[in-house]
C-alpha positions in Angstrom: 295.5 80.3 138.7 295.9 83.6 140.6 297.0 86.7 138.3 298.6 89.7 140.1 297.5 93.0 138.8 300.2 95.3 137.3 298.8 98.3 139.3 295.4 99.4 140.4 296.0 102.7 138.7 296.7 101.2 135.2 293.6 102.1 133.0 291.8 99.6 130.6 293.5 99.5 127.3 290.7 99.9 124.5 293.1 97.7 122.2 293.2 95.1 124.5 289.3 95.4 125.1 289.0 95.3 121.5 290.8 92.0 121.1 289.0 90.4 123.9 285.6 91.3 122.5 286.8 89.8 118.9 287.9 86.5 120.8 284.6 86.2 122.4 282.4 87.1 119.4 284.3 85.1 117.0 284.8 82.2 119.2 288.1 81.6 117.9 291.7 83.2 118.6 292.6 82.2 115.0 289.6 84.1 113.7 289.8 87.0 116.1 293.6 87.5 114.7 292.3 87.3 111.1 289.5 89.9 111.8 291.9 92.1 113.5 294.9 91.7 111.1 297.3 90.3 113.8 299.0 87.2 114.5 297.4 84.5 116.8 300.5 85.1 119.3 299.6 88.8 119.3 296.2 88.2 120.3 297.1 85.8 122.8 299.7 88.5 124.4 296.7 91.0 124.3 294.4 88.6 126.5 297.4 88.0 129.0 298.1 91.7 129.2 294.6 92.4 129.8 294.3 89.7 132.5 297.2 91.2 134.2 295.8 94.7 134.2 292.3 93.4 135.7 294.1 91.1 138.0 292.0 88.2 137.2 291.4 85.3 134.6 289.1 86.1 131.9 289.1 82.9 129.8 289.4 79.4 131.3 291.5 77.2 128.7 291.0 73.6 128.3 292.2 70.9 125.8 289.5 71.5 123.4 287.6 74.8 124.2 287.9 78.2 126.0 285.1 79.4 128.3 284.6 82.9 130.0 285.1 83.1 133.6 282.5 85.0 135.7 284.9 88.0 135.3 285.2 87.7 131.7 281.4 87.6 131.3 281.3 90.7 133.2 283.9 92.4 131.5 282.5 91.4 128.2 279.4 93.4 129.1 281.2 96.4 130.2 283.8 96.1 127.8 281.2 96.5 124.9 279.6 99.6 126.5 283.0 101.4 126.8 283.9 100.9 123.2 280.3 101.9 122.0 280.6 105.1 124.3 284.0 105.7 122.7 282.5 105.6 119.2 279.5 108.0 120.4 282.1 110.5 122.0 284.0 110.6 118.8 281.2 111.2 116.6 279.9 113.8 119.0 283.2 115.6 118.7 283.5 115.4 115.2 280.1 117.5 115.4 278.7 115.9 112.3 275.3 115.0 112.9 273.6 111.8 111.4 271.1 112.8 108.7 269.3 110.8 106.3 267.0 107.6 106.1 267.8 104.5 107.6 266.0 101.4 106.6 265.6 99.0 109.4 264.0 95.5 109.5 263.4 94.0 113.1 261.9 90.7 114.0 258.6 90.9 115.7 259.8 89.7 119.0 262.8 92.1 118.8 260.5 95.1 117.8 257.9 94.5 120.7 260.2 93.8 123.5 263.6 95.7 123.1 263.4 98.2 120.1 261.6 101.0 122.0 264.3 101.6 124.1 266.8 101.3 121.5 265.0 103.8 119.3 264.9 106.3 122.4 268.5 106.2 122.9 269.1 106.6 119.0 266.9 109.7 119.0 268.7 111.4 121.9 272.0 110.9 120.1 270.9 111.5 116.5 267.9 113.5 116.4 268.1 114.5 112.9 268.2 111.0 111.5 264.9 109.2 110.2 264.1 105.6 110.6 261.9 103.7 108.4 261.2 100.4 110.3 259.8 97.4 108.8 258.7 94.4 111.2 258.7 90.6 109.9 260.6 87.3 110.1 264.4 87.4 110.1 264.9 85.3 107.1 262.5 87.3 105.2 264.1 90.3 106.1 267.4 89.3 105.2 266.1 88.3 101.8 264.8 92.0 101.3 268.3 93.3 102.7 269.9 91.2 99.8 267.4 92.9 97.2 269.0 96.3 98.7 265.4 97.1 100.5 266.9 97.3 104.0 270.2 98.9 105.3 269.8 97.1 108.8 268.2 94.1 110.0 267.8 93.1 113.7 267.1 89.2 114.2 267.9 85.9 115.9 269.5 82.8 115.2 270.0 79.6 117.3 273.2 78.6 115.7 276.5 81.3 115.6 276.6 83.3 112.4 279.8 84.0 110.7 280.7 86.9 108.5 277.8 89.5 108.1 276.6 89.4 111.7 277.1 91.3 114.7 276.3 89.4 118.1 274.3 91.7 120.3 273.5 89.2 123.0 272.5 85.4 123.8 269.9 84.0 126.2 268.2 80.7 126.6 264.8 79.8 125.1 262.2 78.7 127.7 258.5 77.2 127.4 256.2 79.5 128.8 252.5 78.8 129.7 249.5 80.3 132.0 250.5 80.4 135.7 246.9 79.7 136.6 245.8 77.0 134.2 246.9 73.4 134.7 248.8 71.4 131.7 247.9 68.0 130.9 250.8 66.3 130.5 248.9 63.0 129.2 247.8 64.7 126.1 249.9 66.0 123.0 251.4 69.5 124.0 249.5 72.3 122.3 251.8 74.7 120.8 251.5 78.3 120.0 254.3 79.5 117.7 255.2 81.8 114.8 254.9 80.7 111.1 257.7 79.2 109.2 260.5 80.1 109.0 261.0 80.8 112.8 263.9 79.5 115.0 261.3 79.4 118.2 259.2 77.0 116.3 262.0 74.8 114.9 263.6 74.7 118.2 260.5 73.7 119.9 259.6 71.0 117.5 263.0 69.6 117.1 263.4 69.3 120.7 260.0 67.5 121.2 260.7 65.2 118.4 264.0 64.3 119.9 262.7 63.1 123.0 259.4 61.5 121.5 257.0 63.9 123.1 253.8 64.0 121.3 252.7 67.5 120.3 250.1 69.6 118.0 249.8 73.0 116.5 247.1 74.7 118.4 248.0 78.2 117.6 249.7 80.1 114.9 250.5 83.8 114.8 253.1 86.2 113.3 252.5 88.3 116.6 254.5 87.7 119.5 251.6 89.4 121.5 249.3 86.7 120.1 251.5 83.7 121.0 251.8 85.4 124.4 248.1 85.7 124.9 247.5 82.3 123.8 250.0 81.1 126.7 248.5 83.3 129.3 245.0 82.4 128.5 246.2 78.5 128.9 245.3 77.7 125.2 248.7 76.6 124.4 252.4 76.7 125.3 254.8 79.0 123.7 258.3 79.4 123.2 260.3 82.7 124.1 263.5 84.1 124.9 263.9 84.1 128.7 263.8 88.0 128.9 260.4 87.9 127.2 258.7 86.6 129.9 255.6 88.7 131.3 253.3 88.7 134.2 250.6 85.8 134.0 253.3 83.3 132.6 255.2 80.3 134.3 258.0 78.4 132.9 257.7 74.6 132.0 260.5 72.1 132.1 261.6 68.5 133.3 258.3 68.4 135.7 256.0 68.5 132.6 258.2 66.5 130.4 259.3 69.0 128.1 263.1 68.9 127.1 265.7 71.8 127.2 265.9 74.3 124.6 269.1 76.0 122.9 270.1 79.5 123.4 268.8 82.2 121.1 271.5 84.6 119.8 270.4 88.1 118.9 272.1 89.6 116.0 272.3 93.0 114.0 272.9 92.5 110.1 274.4 95.8 108.6 274.2 96.3 104.8 277.2 98.4 104.9 279.4 99.9 107.6 277.5 103.3 107.6 277.6 105.7 110.6 274.0 105.5 111.3 274.0 101.8 111.1 276.8 101.6 113.7 275.1 104.0 115.9 272.0 102.0 116.0 273.7 98.9 116.5 275.4 100.5 119.5 272.4 101.6 121.0 270.8 98.0 120.4 273.9 96.3 121.9 273.5 98.1 125.3 269.8 97.9 125.6 269.8 94.0 125.2 273.0 93.5 127.5 271.4 94.4 130.8 271.1 91.0 132.6 270.7 89.2 129.6 274.3 87.3 129.1 274.8 83.7 129.6 278.4 82.0 129.7 279.8 81.5 126.3 281.8 78.5 125.0 284.5 79.3 122.8 286.8 77.5 120.8 290.6 77.9 120.8 
């Protein structure tokens, strides 16, 4: 369906953007309405108004589900940045610098791949704040947060998280192995994985078992660097998020008899809605969204 724009000069409305992002994040018009204290019809009206302003469809509707169009996926990434920048500007204009200690937990892969740029941006905006970082497994970090030991946790899940978690980005998991060493597909697949509990490990083993592919645990490490080294050397195959690929690795798939893997979703779990947590989540979302979004399936 062609949608005629209202006017090229009409600016994007942040209220409409916030509604659009909530629909995507909650995967549901009804849930978005509840979280925004709106009626479902009001949420639907916001989406229609936004589509008129931008002049393109943002959601494709079927009888069972909603899907983001390519334009919708693009607007989602930019919309997040727009609202995050709005929050930062408001905080800057208030002239109240963030101070004090923020206790942060991060999964090992998050800390190694994306956290450095997140912390760099946070420090630029809030030089007087202090961060105490603990790296570990997501499930363990969340348990520590329940005990009051952490204020904010960055981690990953393969299933969508309801209340308590803020989706930062999502991307596919992939099989990675040495680009120079051959893989003997006649023998059980050697795996390099994190210790339990780990969604990379669980996803790999479940996928292999579902297709009847034999495997063996060849390397176990709580370090992402260790698993990547095992893969680069040809010692074992590992599972990583697509953006974690590094030089010396190639992707494996159907040619090697390996099944598809699920999508990994990266979340922020704040203990409370503190300004410091909100600022760090904002920085993390922008760092992770660059070229990492895949199409989302939404429920009507």
